C-alpha positions, 0 to 999 in steps of 0.5 A: 368489296361490297362487305367492305362499303357495308362496314363503311357505312355501319362506321358511320352510323355508330360514329353519330351519323356521318362523321367519325371526326367530330372536328367536322361539326358545324359548330367547330367551324369558326369565322374568324374576322380580325381587326384588319378585316381578315376572315378566316375559316378555322377548325380547332384540334389541339390533339397534336401540336399543328397548324395547318394554314391554306391562303387560296387566291382566285388567281389560277389558269383560268385567269391567264392571258393567253400570251402567259399561259403558265405564268400562275404556277411559275409565280407560285413556285417562286413564293418560297424561293426568297422573301423580305430580307432572305434570299432563296437559300436563306430563306428555306433555312428560316423554315428548316429552322422550325421545321416548318413547311411552305410551298405555292401551287396553282389550279384551274382557278386557284393558286395556294400558299400552304403552311404547316408548322409546330405550334410552338414556332406559330409566331416565326412561321406566320412572319414567314408565311406573311413575307412569301405572300406580301414581299417575294423576291423573284430574283434572277437565279430563283426565276431561272431556276424554276423557269427551266424546272417547268420547261424540263416538266413540260418536255417530259410531258411529251414523252407520257401518253397521259399527259399528251392525252389530256393536253389534247382532250381538254382544249376539245372539251372547253373549246374556246373557254377559259378552262381549256387552259390547264395551267401547265403553259408551253415551251413558248408561254413558259420561256418567255415568262420573266420576274417581271410576269411573275411580279405583275401576277402577283401585285394584281392577283394577290390582294385581300378581295381576291383570297379566302383563309383556312386554319386547322390545329393547335391554335385559338381564334383570338391567337389566329387574328392577331397572327393573320394581322401581323402576317399579312399587314399592308396586302392591298385591298384589291378589287372584287373577287376573280370569277369565271363569268361564263358558261362553256359551250357544248363542243361538237363530237370528234375523235382526235389521235396521237401516235407514240410508240407504246404497248398501250392505247390511252384514252379519254372520252367525255364531255361537259358534267355537271357542277355542284351548283346543279340539283343532278349533281347528287344524283350524278354522284351515285349514278357515277358511283354505279358506272364507274367510280370503283375500279373493282366495283363499277359496271365498268370496272367489273366488266372491262376489266374483271370479266373481259381483262382488257384493262388495268384501271377503268373509271369515270369521273365528274370534275366540278368547277364553277360554271363548267364541270367535265365528265369523263372516262379513262382507261388504258388497254392494249393497242389490239384491245382498245377498240373492244374496250371502247365498244364496252365502255358505250355498252354500260353508258347507253346502258345507264340511260336505258334502263334503271339501276337495280335496288342492290347497285343502288344501296351499294352505291349510297352506302359506300358514298355516305360511309365513305365521306369521313374518310375525306375529313380525316387529317388536318389537311383534308380538312383544310382542303375542304374548308378552302373548298367551301368557302371558295364556291359559297358551300356554306359552313354546314356543307359537310353535314349536308353533302351525307344527307344529300345523298341518302336523299337521292332517289334510284329513278334520280339516276335514270334521268341524271344519266339520260340528261348527261351521258350521250357517247355519240356526243362525247369528245374521243382521244386516243394515244398509242399506236396501231389499232388503237389509232383506228378506234371510232 
């Protein structure tokens, strides 16, 4: 695995520094401004006759009212269930005729609409995209079917230890902050959602001021501008873009358990993390790669998994969100071995705080992060997601070039500083789902 990391670093050097994909060069990102006042970031790629589009609205779970949890996903799921003059089946048939794919989804902060089409059918594909965004039908049959599907998903989650664990963990970390809402909703809130709720969410949230547009593929700026103006004509202006205003407050350490008749205990342990804007964000990435970023190469992976054989998978993650990130360790172990696994996790969390990492660990982690970065940009879909992230979080057009440089600038002593700042096992929330001795874990 160390050799694998070295070769990734060598590959980055041989391909011009940090990118194996010329499409990701700063000069290739075009800020397209249409006559109608729409902005889109475009990366042209004429290697294949495909176009990928993502229109992202800051309208995810964090902005849902308390009694409407799940409405963002509910609305997103209905956008391709009939639009404009077409009922649900007819609309899907129109997409199928041209081999296009369109879908809607929602996350903690965003509601995204994605389109993939052959470039020869771009005019019709953009027309259908515009219908989904501006004129979804929210017909009774589709509303009932999507609502039932979401309710079935919630019920399935009741039987899955990882889902049960996350349902407990997220509110414990975020308290009464909007990020405590996962967006899944509950049987009560989702069961009460109606076509009127979806329409209200659509009408107030899917607006010109609340969106960013990303496009990658076989299309030029002038053509894209014309298609966007036609597709989005008449979209409400809206007010300012939604934003999470307050940072979450640290919560007290607490242990919560849930009894399930399963052979393994599922464990989540964590606290608030660091956002992308934090000066210690890049040192954190290096520190975390050493601690638990790689299942087979990190301290947690090598010790808890390889040496002691207590888990199949153990990792530490910093999940960044605007103004409120989450840092956590996840693992699953035989119910009788959960306590031992947690003991080792605590040992390594404290070890990161107490002693500077070795030069070999440090150089290896940086080489891997820099060398593997081009793999995040090796497809249109990945580039599309990156463009949306860069726009949504205000990361700048040079983010893809600056990211590896910022990792390279991290010093070994930085990892100890950020570990001392962030890692406090005695202040972390702990959730265990399992039975028997797993429920006695401290």
